[in-house]
C-alpha positions in Angstrom: 8.4 -26.4 5.8 9.3 -26.0 2.2 12.9 -24.9 1.8 13.2 -21.2 0.9 16.2 -21.8 -1.3 17.1 -24.6 -3.7 20.5 -26.2 -3.7 22.7 -24.4 -6.2 20.5 -21.4 -6.3 22.3 -18.1 -6.7 21.4 -15.5 -4.0 22.4 -11.9 -3.2 24.1 -11.4 0.1 24.2 -8.0 1.8 27.4 -8.0 3.8 26.6 -4.6 5.3 23.3 -5.7 6.8 24.6 -6.0 10.4 26.9 -3.0 10.5 24.1 -0.8 11.8 21.6 -3.4 13.1 21.6 -6.7 14.8 20.6 -10.1 13.3 17.0 -11.1 13.9 15.3 -14.4 14.4 14.1 -15.6 11.0 16.9 -13.9 9.0 18.6 -16.1 6.4 22.4 -15.7 6.7 25.6 -16.8 5.1 28.4 -17.7 7.5 31.8 -19.3 7.5 32.3 -22.6 9.2 35.6 -24.5 8.8 36.4 -22.7 5.5 33.0 -23.4 4.1 30.2 -21.0 3.5 26.8 -22.2 4.7 23.3 -20.7 4.4 20.9 -21.1 7.3 18.0 -19.4 9.1 18.6 -17.8 12.6 16.4 -19.4 15.3 17.9 -17.9 18.4 20.1 -14.9 19.3 22.7 -14.9 22.1 25.1 -12.2 23.2 27.9 -13.0 20.7 26.5 -15.8 18.7 23.3 -17.2 17.0 21.7 -20.6 16.6 20.8 -21.6 13.1 18.7 -24.2 11.4 18.2 -25.3 7.8 14.6 -25.2 6.3 14.9 -28.9 5.5 15.1 -29.9 9.2 15.2 -33.7 8.6 18.4 -33.4 6.5 20.2 -30.2 7.6 23.6 -29.6 9.1 22.8 -26.9 11.6 23.3 -25.7 15.2 22.4 -29.1 16.6 25.5 -30.4 14.8 27.6 -27.2 14.5 26.9 -25.5 17.8 26.5 -21.8 18.0 27.7 -19.5 15.2 29.7 -16.5 16.3 28.5 -13.2 15.0 32.0 -12.5 13.6 31.6 -15.5 11.3 28.4 -14.1 9.7 29.2 -12.9 6.2 25.8 -11.3 5.6 22.1 -11.5 5.2 20.5 -13.2 2.2 18.3 -10.8 0.2 15.1 -12.3 -1.2 
C-alpha cells in the first residue's frame, strides 16, 4: 500500500473528533507515545485502546512494537 502521508508533510488534526464519537478502523490518528507524536492508522478497536499500523508496513513502528495505544493518548484525527 502506498503511504497516505509523506514524511514531513503538514496535516490538519481535529482534536475534537472523538469527543462525540468513537474512533473507527481506518481512521488516521495522531497520538502521544513516550513524549513523541506519531501518526498511524487504526486497525483494531478495543474497550479502552486501539491497535495501530503505519501504511509502510515493512518499515513502520506500530502496535507490533508499541503495543496498544490508550484512547486517552490520542490527540486527534488527521483530516485529509
